[in-house]
C-alpha positions as CSV (number, residue, x, y, z in Angstrom):
1,M,80.3,115.3,87.2
2,K,79.4,114.7,90.8
3,I,78.3,111.5,92.3
4,N,75.4,111.5,94.9
5,A,76.2,111.0,98.6
6,F,74.6,107.6,98.6
7,A,77.0,106.3,95.9
8,D,79.9,107.8,97.7
9,V,79.0,105.9,100.9
10,S,78.4,102.8,98.9
11,L,81.8,103.0,97.1
12,R,83.7,103.7,100.3
13,A,82.0,100.7,102.1
14,M,82.9,98.5,99.2
15,M,86.5,99.7,99.4
16,V,86.7,98.9,103.1
17,L,85.2,95.5,102.4
18,A,87.8,94.8,99.6
19,A,90.6,95.5,102.1
20,A,89.2,93.3,104.9
21,P,91.1,90.3,105.9
22,A,90.6,87.3,103.7
23,G,87.3,85.6,104.8
24,G,86.6,88.1,107.5
25,L,83.3,89.7,108.0
26,L,82.8,93.5,108.9
27,T,79.7,94.7,110.6
28,T,77.9,97.8,109.4
29,S,78.9,99.5,112.5
30,A,82.6,98.9,111.9
31,I,82.3,100.0,108.4
32,A,80.5,103.3,109.6
33,D,83.3,103.9,112.0
34,A,86.0,103.3,109.4
35,I,84.6,105.6,106.9
36,R,83.4,108.1,109.5
37,T,79.8,108.2,108.2
38,P,76.6,107.9,110.2
39,Y,75.5,104.3,110.9
40,N,72.0,104.9,109.2
41,H,73.6,106.0,105.9
42,V,76.0,103.1,105.8
43,S,73.1,100.7,106.8
44,K,71.1,101.9,103.8
45,A,74.1,101.5,101.5
46,M,74.8,97.9,102.8
47,A,71.2,97.1,102.2
48,K,71.3,98.2,98.5
49,L,74.7,96.6,98.0
50,R,73.3,93.4,99.2
51,E,70.2,93.8,96.9
52,L,72.6,94.3,94.0
53,G,74.5,91.1,94.9
54,M,77.7,93.0,95.7
55,I,78.0,91.8,99.2
56,D,77.2,88.6,101.1
57,V,75.8,88.9,104.6
58,E,75.8,86.5,107.4
59,R,73.4,87.2,110.3
60,G,74.0,86.6,113.9
61,R,76.3,87.3,116.8
62,N,79.5,86.8,114.7
63,G,77.8,88.1,111.6
64,G,78.8,90.7,109.1
65,A,79.4,91.4,105.4
66,R,82.0,90.6,102.9
67,L,82.2,91.1,99.2
68,S,80.6,88.6,97.0
69,N,82.4,87.3,93.9
70,A,80.3,89.9,91.9
71,G,81.4,92.6,94.3
72,R,85.1,91.6,93.8
73,S,84.7,92.1,90.1
74,A,82.4,95.1,90.1
75,T,83.7,98.4,88.4
76,V,83.1,101.8,89.6
77,G,81.1,102.7,86.4
78,Q,78.8,99.5,86.8
79,L,78.1,100.5,90.4
80,L,77.5,104.2,89.8
81,R,74.9,103.3,87.1
82,Q,73.1,101.2,89.7
83,L,73.6,103.5,92.6
84,D,72.5,106.8,91.1
85,P,69.0,106.3,89.5
86,R,68.6,109.9,88.3
87,Q,67.6,109.9,84.6
88,D,68.7,113.5,84.0
89,L,71.5,115.6,85.3
90,A,69.5,118.8,85.0
91,D,66.2,119.2,86.9
92,C,64.4,120.4,83.8
93,V,61.9,122.4,85.8
94,A,60.9,126.1,85.9
95,A,59.3,128.0,88.8
96,D,55.7,127.1,87.5
97,G,56.4,123.5,86.3
98,P,58.3,121.7,83.6
99,C,61.0,123.6,81.7
100,P,59.5,125.3,78.6
101,L,62.5,124.2,76.6
102,I,62.2,120.5,77.4
103,N,60.7,119.5,74.1
104,E,63.5,118.4,71.8
105,C,66.0,119.7,74.4
106,Q,69.7,119.1,73.0
107,L,71.2,120.1,76.4
108,R,69.5,117.1,78.0
109,A,70.8,114.8,75.3
110,A,74.4,116.3,75.6
111,L,74.3,115.8,79.3
112,S,73.2,112.3,79.0
113,R,76.1,111.6,76.7
114,A,78.6,113.2,78.9
115,R,77.3,111.2,81.9
116,E,77.7,108.0,79.9
117,A,81.2,109.0,78.9
118,F,82.0,109.6,82.6
119,Y,80.6,106.1,83.4
120,R,82.5,104.5,80.5
121,E,85.8,106.0,81.8
122,L,85.1,104.3,85.2
123,D,84.1,101.0,83.7
124,G,87.8,100.0,83.6
125,I,88.4,100.4,87.3
126,V,87.5,97.5,89.6
127,V,86.3,98.8,93.0
128,A,88.2,96.0,94.9
129,S,91.5,97.2,93.2
130,L,91.3,100.7,94.6
131,P,92.3,100.3,98.3
132,T,96.0,100.4,99.2
133,T,97.7,99.2,102.3
134,G,98.9,102.8,103.1
135,Q,95.5,104.1,102.8
136,M,93.7,101.4,104.7
137,T,96.1,100.8,107.6
138,P,94.9,103.9,109.6
139,V,91.4,103.2,108.6
140,F,91.5,99.6,110.0
141,A,93.6,100.8,112.9
142,A,90.7,103.0,113.8
143,I,88.5,100.1,114.2
144,G,91.0,97.7,115.7
145,L,91.8,95.7,112.7
146,R,94.6,95.2,110.1
147,P,93.8,95.5,106.4
148,G,94.0,92.1,104.5
149,L,95.6,93.5,101.5
């Protein structure tokens, strides 16, 4: 199973926010630098995370983002379900339109069950519990901060 790039960026942003000093705000730019991802990609991820209630954002000169209470308790499985809206793992298309096998396709049903099993396995992992001091120290050093773990 492979997650999409958007979900990957979103999860990495959540991990950085989880490791931020208590009460501290991080800008989208700082998060982009920390995870070495283009600002535009991180900006879109942050907008979605805000829409989902995973982060709180303060605007203004000293503004930034922090994990919300919901974000602190969100699991990887929960987030992936919300961040990857694809209904089917297979494209189910042929060169000239829909796959001719699509009616009563048992493969699509099996792939759907496998995807849900993947998410269920990740439902027990809280995103905020993932970052470690050893992992985040160099990440935060790159943006001039110390992790708050």
